[in-house]
C-alpha positions, 0 to 999 in steps of 0.5 A: 500500500503506497504511503499518503504524501504529507503535502499536496499541490492544488490539483492533487488536493482538489482531487483528494477532496472531490471538488474542483480546483476553482472551489478549492481556490474559493475556499482558500480565499474565504479562509476555510482552507489554508495553504502551507506558507513555507513553499513557493508553490501552493501546497496543502497539508493532507492532515489539515485538509482532512481535519477541516473537511471532517469538521465541515461535514460534522457541522452539516 
């Protein structure tokens, strides 16, 4: 079984979440999802993405 990466780029993160890249961008601009600031390109923490979307689904 391949290991899950710790970070993902924008396209990979959108695919993981099952949303469009535009929706992910809109969520980032709204402050729902945060990118990792230490990278020049946009990277997201897989653990943080999962936590954020688990909280969102629990609230619904």
